[in-house]
C-alpha positions in Angstrom: -29.4 -22.2 -27.7 -28.4 -18.5 -29.3 -31.6 -17.5 -29.9 -33.0 -19.0 -26.9 -30.1 -16.7 -25.0 -31.4 -13.8 -26.6 -34.6 -13.6 -26.0 -34.1 -14.7 -22.4 -32.0 -11.4 -22.4 -34.4 -9.2 -24.2 -37.4 -10.7 -22.0 -35.3 -9.7 -18.9 -34.0 -6.3 -19.2 -37.6 -4.7 -19.0 -37.9 -6.7 -15.6 -34.6 -5.4 -14.4 -35.4 -1.6 -15.6 -39.0 -2.5 -13.9 -36.9 -3.9 -10.5 -34.8 -0.4 -10.9 -37.5 1.8 -11.0 -39.4 0.0 -8.5 -36.2 -0.3 -5.8 -37.3 3.9 -6.1 -40.2 3.8 -4.3 -38.7 3.4 -1.3 -36.3 5.2 0.4 -34.6 4.4 4.8 -35.8 6.9 7.3 -32.9 6.9 10.2 -33.2 8.2 13.7 -33.3 11.8 14.4 -33.4 12.9 11.1 -37.1 14.0 8.7 -37.3 14.2 5.2 -39.0 16.6 3.1 -40.5 15.6 -0.1 -41.1 18.3 -2.9 -42.8 16.7 -5.9 -42.0 19.2 -9.8 -40.9 21.7 -6.7 -44.1 21.9 -4.6 -43.7 20.7 -0.6 -46.0 17.2 -0.6 -45.2 16.0 3.5 -42.2 15.4 6.0 -41.4 12.0 7.4 -39.9 11.9 10.5 -40.9 8.6 11.5 -37.5 5.5 11.3 -37.3 2.6 8.9 -38.5 2.0 4.9 -40.2 4.9 3.8 -42.5 4.7 0.6 -42.7 8.6 -2.0 -43.6 8.0 -5.2 -40.4 8.7 -7.7 -41.2 10.9 -10.5 -40.9 14.4 -10.0 -39.6 14.1 -6.6 -37.0 15.8 -4.6 -36.4 14.0 -1.1 -34.0 16.1 0.9 -32.8 14.7 4.6 -32.3 16.6 7.4 -30.4 15.9 11.2 -32.3 16.5 14.2 -29.7 16.1 16.7 -28.7 18.0 18.8 -26.3 20.8 17.0 -23.5 23.3 18.9 -21.9 26.1 18.3 -20.0 28.8 19.7 -20.8 32.9 18.6 -17.9 34.3 18.6 -16.3 37.1 21.0 -18.3 39.9 20.6 -18.6 43.7 22.4 -21.5 44.1 24.5 -22.6 47.1 27.3 -22.9 45.8 30.4 -25.7 47.5 32.5 -23.6 50.2 33.6 -22.1 51.2 30.4 -18.7 49.7 30.6 -17.8 47.8 27.4 -17.2 43.9 27.9 -16.1 41.2 25.3 -18.3 38.3 25.8 -19.2 35.0 23.5 -21.5 31.8 24.4 -22.3 28.5 23.3 -25.7 27.6 21.7 -27.4 24.2 21.6 -30.3 23.5 18.9 -32.2 21.2 16.9 -34.3 21.5 14.0 -38.1 20.5 15.1 -39.9 21.4 12.0 -37.4 20.6 8.9 -39.6 22.1 6.5 -39.6 25.3 8.2 -35.9 25.5 8.6 -35.4 24.3 5.1 -37.7 26.0 3.4 -38.6 29.1 5.0 -35.2 30.0 6.1 -32.2 30.5 4.0 -29.1 28.8 6.1 -30.9 27.8 9.2 -27.8 27.6 11.1 -26.3 31.2 9.9 -30.1 32.5 10.8 -29.6 31.2 14.2 -26.6 32.5 14.9 -27.0 35.4 14.0 -30.2 36.0 16.0 -27.8 34.7 19.2 -25.2 37.7 18.4 -28.4 39.7 19.0 -29.7 38.2 21.9 -26.3 38.2 23.8 -26.3 42.1 23.5 -30.1 42.5 24.5 -30.0 40.5 27.8 -26.0 41.5 29.0 -27.3 45.2 28.2 -29.2 43.6 31.2 -27.4 42.9 33.7 -24.1 43.9 35.6 -20.6 42.3 34.9 -20.5 41.7 39.1 -22.8 42.1 41.1 -22.9 44.2 44.2 -25.4 42.3 47.0 -25.4 38.9 47.0 -28.4 38.4 46.0 -28.1 39.8 42.4 -27.9 38.5 39.3 -24.8 39.3 37.1 -22.7 38.2 34.4 -19.7 37.1 36.0 -21.6 34.7 38.0 -23.7 33.4 35.0 -26.6 32.9 37.1 -29.8 31.0 36.8 -31.8 34.2 35.6 -29.1 35.1 32.7 -29.5 31.5 31.3 -33.1 30.9 31.1 -33.2 34.8 29.6 -30.6 33.9 26.7 -32.5 30.5 26.6 -36.1 31.6 26.2 -35.2 34.8 24.3 -33.3 32.7 21.2 -35.2 30.3 21.4 -38.9 33.1 21.1 -37.1 34.4 18.2 -35.8 31.3 15.9 -39.2 29.1 16.7 -40.8 30.3 13.8 -38.3 28.9 11.5 -38.2 25.6 13.0 -35.6 25.4 15.6 -35.9 24.8 19.6 -32.5 26.2 21.4 -31.8 23.0 24.4 -29.5 25.9 26.0 -27.3 29.2 25.7 -23.9 29.7 27.6 -21.7 32.7 28.2 -18.4 31.0 27.8 -15.5 34.1 27.5 -16.2 37.0 29.5 -13.9 40.1 30.1 -13.7 43.8 30.3 -12.7 45.5 27.0 -8.7 46.3 26.6 -9.5 50.0 27.1 -11.3 49.4 30.6 -9.2 46.6 31.5 -6.5 48.3 33.6 -9.4 50.7 35.4 -11.4 48.1 36.4 -8.4 45.9 37.6 -7.4 48.9 40.2 -12.1 49.3 40.9 -11.5 45.6 42.0 -8.2 45.9 44.5 -9.8 49.5 45.9 -12.8 47.4 46.9 -11.0 44.2 47.8 -9.5 46.6 50.3 -12.5 48.5 51.4 -13.9 45.3 52.3 -10.5 44.2 54.0 -10.7 47.0 56.2 -14.2 46.9 57.3 -14.2 43.1 57.9 -10.9 44.2 60.2 -12.9 47.1 62.1 -16.5 44.5 62.6 -14.0 41.8 64.3 -11.9 44.4 66.3 -15.5 45.6 67.6 -16.5 42.4 68.3 -13.6 41.5 70.2 -13.8 44.6 72.3 -17.1 44.4 73.0 -17.0 40.7 74.6 -13.9 41.7 76.0 -15.9 44.3 77.9 -18.1 41.7 78.6 -15.8 39.2 80.5 -14.5 41.9 82.7 -17.8 42.7 83.6 -18.4 38.5 84.4 -15.1 39.1 86.0 -16.6 41.2 88.6 -13.7 43.9 87.6 -15.9 46.8 87.8 -15.0 50.0 85.5 -15.6 53.7 86.0 -17.0 54.9 82.3 -13.8 56.6 81.5 -11.5 53.9 82.0 -13.6 51.0 79.7 -13.7 54.2 76.8 -10.4 54.5 77.3 -9.7 50.8 76.9 -12.2 50.1 73.9 -10.0 52.7 71.9 -6.9 50.8 72.9 -7.8 47.7 72.2 -10.2 48.8 69.1 -6.6 51.1 67.4 -4.3 48.1 68.2 -6.5 45.2 66.4 -7.1 47.9 63.6 -3.3 48.3 63.5 -2.9 44.7 62.0 0.9 44.7 61.2 1.8 48.3 62.6 0.2 47.1 66.3 3.6 48.1 67.5 3.5 51.3 66.2 0.3 52.3 68.3 1.3 50.7 70.7 3.6 52.9 71.3 1.3 56.0 71.1 -0.9 54.3 73.1 1.9 53.6 75.8 3.0 57.3 75.6 -0.6 58.7 75.6 -1.1 56.5 78.8 
């Protein structure tokens, strides 16, 4: 009985080793995943179809690579916008691997590679556009227009395409003036806001005076040119005075 068991065991051990060796022929590819196959250090093929796949195990090195979307935030860096003002800006990059062999074999640490290229593209694109637009239709970094987003995505995608990477999206994240000019830019914005407010007030006053004169004409009240001019002047002065209207009203009354 012992001899029979030894014979069975002796015949089963080679079969077990053979089974283990055959199992090594097979591997599983998950969705959004690619497997790079190297035999004796030489690239043979890339397997990307999900399911159970087969490869000869002797001399095989198999490198699984995920092709899922990856998002990372570029650290805040100081760049110069179109007007020459230093600004601090960062961006969010979303990318994916489309060619695992190129990403792993042609580039050393592809994540660092795309991060360094993104930093370069960010500086280049920001230098083309102003921080704030002077006209409503002008693209600016502050409002992050579609033109700027497309430029960032296109420029970065062009640089990393040969590395087997595809850029899905690049968006600006942090965006502020550099500390050394932040106070000056704040004063400039306040001054511009005051100018815009005054311009709006004057435009409204002129339109109000024009409508008032038209209604007087429609009501049949004929005024001489001197009276019309004096009335327009006084009304414009009162409307533009704002909170100081009472003072200006006194001045107007005295002039009369």
